[in-house]
N, C-alpha and C positions, 0 to 999 in steps of 0.2 A: 504494500500500500504506500502511495506517495504521501509525503508530508503536506500538510495544509499550508496556505500562505502564512498564517500566523506562526506556525512552527518554524518555517523558514526564516521569518523575521527575527524570531527569538534567537536564532543561531548567529545571524550576521549583525544584528543591532549592537550587541556588546563590542564587536570588533570595529564597527563603524564609529562608535563613540570614542575610540582610541586614536582616530585619525586627527592629526594636528594641522594647524594652519601652515606650518612649514612643510608638511607632507603634501598638502594640496598645492602650495606654491611651487614646490620642486616638480611635481607632475605637470602643472600648467606650463612652466618654463620649458620643460622637455618636449611637450606635445603640441602646444598652441603657438601659432604664429600670429602676432597682433596685426600684421599687415594683411592677413587673410580673413580676419574676423568680420562678421556682419552682425549688426544690431538691428532688430526689428521691433518697432514700437507701434502698437495698435491703439487707437483711441480717437476721440474727438479732437481734431487738430486745433480748433478754436480754443479749447480748454487746456491743452497740454503744450502747445508750441512754445510759449514763453519759458516754461520750465525745462525744455530740451536744449535751449540755446547755449547754456553754460556747461553742458556735459562733455563737449569736445568729441562728439560722435562722428565727426567728419561730414562729408557732403550728404545732403538730404535728397532722397528721391521719394517723391510722393506718388503713391499708387492709389488709384481710385477704382472702386468696383465697376465692372462693366454691367450696365443695366440693359 
């Protein structure tokens, strides 16, 4: 019989709680290339545009739904 999702979480959650910020930083530096990252923001542009300006996310491309 296969373990339930809850049983699986019970095994990996304690290990996950041992992961440090330094661990995550080391893996990110090894595998992520900042020049190839894409940030996607979804929301009402009129409400969020001002708060996005200072984030340094790079060039904005506005995609609108095709109706």
